[in-house]
C-alpha positions as CSV (number, residue, x, y, z in Angstrom):
1,X,35.8,16.8,-17.7
2,X,33.8,16.8,-20.9
3,X,34.2,20.6,-21.3
4,X,37.9,20.4,-21.4
5,X,37.9,17.4,-23.8
6,X,35.7,19.4,-26.1
7,X,38.1,22.3,-26.0
8,X,41.0,20.0,-27.0
9,X,39.0,18.6,-30.0
10,X,38.0,22.2,-31.1
11,X,41.7,23.3,-30.9
12,X,42.8,20.4,-33.1
13,X,40.0,21.0,-35.6
14,X,41.0,24.7,-35.8
15,X,44.5,23.9,-36.9
16,X,43.2,21.3,-39.4
17,X,41.0,24.0,-40.9
18,X,44.0,26.4,-41.0
19,X,45.9,23.8,-43.0
20,X,43.0,23.3,-45.4
21,X,42.6,27.0,-46.1
22,X,46.3,27.6,-46.4
23,X,46.2,27.0,-50.1
24,X,43.1,29.2,-50.5
25,X,45.0,32.4,-50.0
26,X,46.2,34.7,-47.2
27,X,42.9,36.6,-46.9
28,X,40.9,33.5,-46.2
29,X,43.4,32.3,-43.6
30,X,43.4,35.7,-41.8
31,X,39.6,35.6,-41.5
32,X,39.7,32.1,-40.0
33,X,42.4,33.1,-37.5
34,X,40.4,36.2,-36.4
35,X,37.2,34.2,-35.9
36,X,39.1,31.6,-34.0
37,X,40.7,34.2,-31.7
38,X,37.3,35.6,-30.9
39,X,35.9,32.1,-30.2
40,X,38.7,31.1,-27.9
41,X,38.5,34.4,-26.0
42,X,34.8,33.8,-25.3
43,X,35.4,30.2,-24.4
44,X,38.1,31.2,-21.9
45,X,35.6,33.4,-20.1
46,X,33.1,30.4,-19.9
47,X,35.8,28.1,-18.6
48,X,36.9,30.5,-15.9
49,X,33.3,30.8,-14.7
50,X,32.9,27.0,-14.7
51,X,36.2,26.6,-12.8
52,X,35.2,29.2,-10.2
53,X,31.9,27.3,-9.6
54,X,33.4,23.8,-9.4
55,X,36.4,24.5,-7.1
56,X,34.6,26.4,-4.3
57,X,34.9,24.6,-1.0
58,X,31.6,24.1,0.9
59,X,31.9,25.7,4.3
60,X,29.9,24.0,7.0
61,X,28.3,26.7,9.3
62,X,27.6,26.2,12.9
63,X,24.1,24.9,13.7
64,X,21.8,27.5,15.3
65,X,19.6,26.6,18.3
66,X,15.9,27.3,17.8
67,X,13.8,28.8,20.6
68,X,10.3,28.2,19.3
69,X,8.6,25.2,17.7
70,X,5.1,25.1,16.3
71,X,4.1,28.1,18.4
72,X,5.6,26.8,21.6
73,X,8.4,28.7,23.3
74,X,11.5,26.6,24.1
75,X,14.1,26.9,26.8
76,X,17.7,27.3,25.9
77,X,20.3,24.6,25.9
78,X,22.1,26.8,28.4
79,X,19.1,26.9,30.8
80,X,20.2,23.6,32.5
81,X,22.1,23.5,35.8
82,X,25.1,21.3,36.1
83,X,24.3,18.6,38.7
84,X,25.9,15.4,37.4
85,X,27.7,13.1,39.8
86,X,31.2,13.6,38.2
87,X,30.8,16.7,36.1
88,X,30.4,16.8,32.3
89,X,31.7,13.8,30.4
90,X,33.6,14.2,27.1
91,X,33.1,11.0,25.2
92,X,35.5,10.1,22.3
93,X,33.1,9.3,19.6
94,X,35.7,7.3,17.6
95,X,35.9,4.8,20.4
96,X,32.2,5.0,21.5
97,X,29.9,2.0,21.3
98,X,26.3,1.5,22.5
99,X,25.9,-1.9,23.9
100,X,22.6,-3.7,24.4
101,X,22.9,-6.8,26.5
102,X,21.5,-8.9,29.3
103,X,18.3,-11.0,28.8
104,X,18.1,-10.6,25.1
105,X,18.3,-13.1,22.2
106,X,20.4,-10.9,20.0
107,X,22.9,-8.7,21.9
108,X,24.0,-5.8,19.8
109,X,26.8,-3.2,19.8
110,X,26.4,0.0,17.7
111,X,28.7,2.8,16.8
112,X,27.3,6.3,17.1
113,X,26.8,6.6,13.4
114,X,25.1,3.3,13.1
115,X,22.5,4.1,15.8
116,X,21.6,7.4,14.0
117,X,21.8,6.1,10.4
118,X,19.9,2.8,10.9
119,X,17.0,4.0,13.1
120,X,14.0,6.2,12.4
121,X,14.3,9.7,14.0
122,X,11.5,11.5,15.9
123,X,11.1,15.0,17.3
124,X,9.1,15.8,20.4
125,X,8.8,18.7,22.8
126,X,9.2,17.5,26.4
127,X,9.8,19.4,29.7
128,X,12.5,18.1,32.1
129,X,11.5,18.8,35.7
130,X,14.4,18.7,38.2
131,X,14.0,17.9,41.9
132,X,16.0,21.1,42.5
133,X,13.0,23.1,41.4
134,X,13.8,24.2,37.9
135,X,12.6,23.0,34.5
136,X,13.5,23.2,30.8
137,X,11.2,22.7,27.8
138,X,13.2,21.4,24.8
139,X,12.6,20.1,21.3
140,X,14.3,16.7,21.5
141,X,15.3,14.6,18.5
142,X,16.3,11.0,18.6
143,X,15.1,7.4,18.1
144,X,12.7,5.3,20.2
145,X,14.2,3.0,22.8
146,X,11.6,0.4,21.9
147,X,12.9,0.2,18.4
148,X,16.3,-0.8,19.8
149,X,14.7,-3.4,22.0
150,X,12.8,-4.9,19.1
151,X,16.1,-5.6,17.4
152,X,17.7,-7.4,20.4
153,X,14.5,-9.3,21.2
154,X,14.2,-9.3,25.1
155,X,13.5,-12.8,26.6
156,X,10.2,-13.5,28.3
157,X,11.8,-13.1,31.8
158,X,13.2,-9.6,31.1
159,X,11.4,-7.2,33.5
160,X,13.7,-4.2,33.9
161,X,15.6,-2.0,31.5
162,X,18.8,-0.6,33.1
163,X,20.6,2.3,31.5
164,X,24.3,2.8,32.2
165,X,26.3,6.0,31.7
166,X,29.9,6.9,30.8
167,X,30.4,8.3,34.4
168,X,29.1,5.2,36.1
169,X,25.6,6.6,36.7
170,X,22.7,4.1,36.3
171,X,18.9,4.2,36.5
172,X,16.2,1.8,35.5
173,X,12.5,1.4,34.4
174,X,10.0,-1.4,34.1
175,X,10.2,-2.8,30.6
176,X,6.5,-1.8,30.0
177,X,7.4,1.9,30.4
178,X,9.8,1.7,27.5
179,X,7.8,-0.7,25.4
180,X,4.5,1.1,25.7
181,X,5.6,4.7,25.4
182,X,7.4,6.9,22.8
183,X,10.6,7.2,24.9
184,X,13.3,8.9,23.0
185,X,17.1,8.6,23.3
186,X,18.1,12.0,22.0
187,X,21.1,13.1,20.1
188,X,19.8,16.6,19.3
189,X,18.1,19.3,21.3
190,X,16.5,22.5,19.8
191,X,17.9,21.4,16.4
192,X,21.6,21.3,17.6
193,X,23.7,18.3,18.5
194,X,23.8,17.5,22.2
195,X,26.7,19.3,23.8
196,X,28.9,17.3,26.2
197,X,27.4,19.1,29.1
198,X,23.9,17.9,28.1
199,X,24.8,14.2,27.6
200,X,26.5,13.7,24.2
201,X,26.2,11.3,22.6
202,X,22.8,10.3,23.9
203,X,20.4,11.4,26.7
204,X,17.3,9.6,27.7
205,X,14.1,11.7,27.4
206,X,12.3,10.1,30.3
207,X,8.9,11.6,29.8
208,X,6.7,11.9,32.9
209,X,9.7,11.2,35.1
210,X,11.7,13.4,37.4
211,X,15.0,14.7,36.0
212,X,17.3,12.2,37.8
213,X,15.7,9.5,35.5
214,X,16.9,11.4,32.4
215,X,20.2,9.7,32.2
216,X,23.0,11.3,30.1
217,X,26.1,9.9,28.3
218,X,24.4,6.5,27.8
219,X,26.8,3.7,26.9
220,X,24.8,0.5,27.7
221,X,21.2,-0.7,27.9
222,X,20.8,-3.9,30.0
223,X,17.8,-6.1,30.2
224,X,17.3,-7.7,33.6
225,X,14.8,-9.8,35.6
226,X,15.7,-7.8,38.8
227,X,12.5,-5.8,39.5
228,X,14.1,-4.3,42.6
229,X,17.2,-2.9,40.9
230,X,17.9,0.6,42.1
231,X,20.2,3.1,40.3
232,X,22.5,5.8,41.7
233,X,20.0,8.2,43.3
234,X,17.4,5.5,43.8
235,X,19.8,3.6,46.1
236,X,20.2,6.8,48.1
237,X,16.5,7.2,48.9
238,X,15.0,8.6,45.7
239,X,11.8,7.0,44.3
240,X,12.5,4.1,42.0
241,X,9.6,4.9,39.8
242,X,10.5,8.6,39.6
243,X,6.9,9.5,38.6
244,X,6.3,13.3,38.3
245,X,2.9,13.1,39.9
246,X,4.5,11.6,43.0
247,X,7.2,12.6,45.5
248,X,10.7,11.9,44.4
249,X,11.5,10.5,47.8
250,X,10.3,7.0,48.8
């Protein structure tokens, strides 16, 4: 903006100078005109360069998955097997809301952007172990579940944290597991956003638990006093604790 205003001022001053030297003779006026032509020619080159720099559109390139972090080899985003109860879920992020409710003093509902923007992010390499016999080691990035719970202030009788998914899947944990450990709700894996197949917008990184506790497509976190609550697979005979060092069957 200031460059173009300066050009306009210079142009006006040039013609004022021409008027002043008009009476001084034809030779003087010719010299002024020649000098001005050279000046404006050089200025045009500068303006073209400035314009080419300021009008370029920034193109956003696709994120690239990393396969190594701090010397540790990582599995690929594509190394997971599809075993969800209703297939991959495609969540409309414009209508999405993360609800935290139940036995809390301050129930909350967040948009996707609010969750990410307003909470500290963390990265951690954690291996998911599936009961089917495969595993995947991933660099997860997200926020701590306990930070969310601190905002809603669970009541004294809250004993269980129940996670609900977009497809109707549920699983639960004792509140101590979430409060006393760095349990991440991830929105990135290997430095790329979670794809729909992997749980976009959020997947729970249930460290030290079997894979069926790693709930995807999280839509709600509920605080409850029901210590016997059993989620989708737990109500079908799987261990309610889901501890990796124990059998996944009760």
